[in-house]
C-alpha positions, 0 to 999 in steps of 0.5 A: 499500500503506498501512500499519495497527497491530495495535492500531488507532488509530495514524495509517495510514502509507505504507511510508516513514512505517512503516519510520522508524516502527518501532512504532506510536504506540498500541503496536501494530505496523504491517502492511499494510492487506491482503496482496498476492498473487501469482499461480503464473504470477508464482511460477513466473517466479522460477525461474533468478532471482538474489537480488536480483531474486527481492527486488525481485520479492516486496517489490515488492507492500508500497512503494506506489510509495515507491521505484522498481524500479531503487531497490530493487535498487540497495539490494539490490545493495548489500545483499547485496554484502556477502554471502559466499556469491554465491548469498547464501542457499545451500540445502544438501542434507542427505539425500533429505528435508531441506535447510538454508537458510543465512542466515549468510553476512551480515558478522555470521554471522547471519539477522539480517544479511539484512534488517539490511543493507537496512533500514540502506540504506532508512533512509539512503534516506529520511532523506537528504530529511528534516531528521530525526536518528533515535535507533533503539533496540533489544532482541536476544537475540545477533544482532540487535544485531550485524547492526543495529550493523553496518549502521547504523555511521557512517551519517549522521542515525541513532543506535543504542541496543543493549540486551542482557541482561548475561551472557546473549549468546555471547562472539561475539555479544557482541563482535560488537556491543561492538568496534563504535567508530562514534560513533553506536553505543551498547551497554547491557548490562542487567542483566536477561533479553532481555525486560526489556531489550524491554519497555523498548524497548517502554516507551520508545516508548510514553513519547510525548514522549521518543519525540517528542524523540528521533525513535525507530524500531526494527530489531528485527522489529517494525519491517515493513521487517526482515520483508519482507525475511525474506519474500523467501528462502522464495520463493527456496527454495521455488521452487528446490525445484519451487514453485509445482508442489510443496509445501515445509515449513520449520523455523524456530528460533523466539523472538521470531516474526519469521522464522516470521511471515516465512513466514506472510505468504509463504504468505498471497502465494501460496507454497505451504507445506506447513507452518511448524514452529514450533521452540521450546527449552525456552522454549516459550510458543509451542509452549504458544500454538500446541499448546493456546491458552496464551500464558502467561509463565514465567521464562526459562531460560537456554540453549545457544541464547540468541537463543530465550530469549525469553517474550514474543514480540513478533511473535506479536501480528501473528498474533494480528491476523489471528486476531482478523479484524483487529480492532484494538479486539479484539486492544488488549483482548487484549493489555492484559490479558496485559500486565497478568497476563502470560497470555492464553488463545487460543480453539480456533476462533482457531487452527483456522484455522493448523492447516494451516499452523503447527505447533509443537515443543519441542526440548530440550537432549538433542534439540539436542545428538542433532540437532547429532551427526546432522549432524556424523556424517552429513553432516561439517558443523556447525550452531549450537544454534539451526539444531539446534533447527529441525533436530530438529523437522524430522526429527521433524515428520510430513510426506508423504514427497514434501514436502520440509523445509527447515530455516533455518540460522540462524547459523555455527556459530562464533558458539556454538563451546563448545556446538557442541564439547560437542555433536560433539567438534569445535569450529568456527572462526572465518570469515576476515571476522571475524577478529581480533574476539577483539583488539579493544577492547570498548565498552558500558556497563551498566545496571539495568533500569529505564526511568529509567535507560536514558532518561536514558542515552540523553538524555545521548547522542542527538541531540534533535528540533529 
C-alpha cells in the first residue's frame, strides 16, 4: 500500500512514512493510492469478532506489511484495553429504528480516543528504531487535544504542542488538556478561533525549514493513521445490525469531516452504507457544500457544541480529491483559490456522484436541545450537544423503514454539563475514572494567533532535529 498526497507533488510514502509525516510536504493530505476492498464474505466473517479482531481485519489492507498481524493486534490490545467498556464502542438501541454508537468509553470520554490511543502507540513503535525525535503539532476544537495528550504524554522521542482557541472549549475539555503536566506536553491557548489555530498548524508544516528542523508530525485527522482507525467502528456497528445482508445508515456530528470521511472510506471498501448523514450545527459550511456546492467561509459562531464550531474542514480536501478524479494538480488549483478567496464552488456534476451516499442537515440550537430532551424522556439517557445534533439529523432523515440508523455518540455528556442541564434539567456527573479533574493544577500559555509567536514558542521548547 502506497500513500499519495491530495495535491500530487509530495513524495509517495508507505504507511509508516505517512503516519510519521502527518501533513504532506506539498500542503496536501495523504490518502491510499487506491481504496482497498473487502468481499461480502470477509465482511460477514466479522460477525461475532471482538473489537480488536475487527480492527485487525479492517486495518490490515492499509499497512502494506509495515506491521505483522500479531504486532497490530498487540497495539490494538494495548490501545483498547484502557477503555471502560468491554465492547469498546457499544451499540445502544433507542427505539425500533435508532441506535447510538457510544464512542466515549476511552480515557478522555470522546471518540477521538478510539484513534489516538492507537496513534500514540504507532508513533512509539515506528520511532523505536529511528534516531528521530518527533514534534507533534495539533489544533483542537475541544476533544482532539485531550485525547492526543493522553495518548502521547510521557512517551519517548515525542513532544506535543496542542493549540486550542482561548475561551472556546468547555471547562472539562480544557482541563483534560491543561492538567497533564508531563514535560513533553505543551498547551497553547490561541487568541482566536479554531480555524485560526488550524491555519497556524498548517502554516508551520508549510514552513519547510521549521518543519524539517523539528521533525513535525500531526495528530489531527489530517494524519491518515488516525482516520484509518476510525473506519473500524463503522464495520463493527454495521455487522452487528446485519451487514453485509442489510444496509445501515449513519448520522455523524461533523466539524472537521474526518469522522464522516472514515465512513465514506468504509463504504468504498464495500460496507453496505445506506446513507452517511453529515450533521452540522449553524456553522454549516459542509451542509452548504454538499447540498448546493457552496463551500465558502463565514464567521465562526460560538455554540454549545464547540467541537463543531468550524468553517474550514480540513478533511473535506480528501473527498474533493476523489471528486476531482484524484487529479492532484487540479485539486491544488482549486484549493489555492479557496485559500485566497475563502470560497469554492463545487460543480453539480461533481457532487452528483455523492448523492446516493452523502446527505447533510443543518441543526440549530433549538433542534439540538429538543433531541437532548427527547432522549432523556424516552430513553432515560443523557447525550451531549454534538451527539444531539447527529440524532436530530437522523430523526429528520428520509430513510427507508427497514434501514436502521446509527448516530455516532461522540462525547460523554459530562463534558458539557451546562448545555445538558439547560436542555434536560438534569446535570450529568463525571465518570469515576476522571474524578478530581477540577482539583488538579493547570498549565498552559496564551499566545496571539500569529505564526511568529507560535513558532518562537515551539522553537524554545522542542528538541531540534540533528
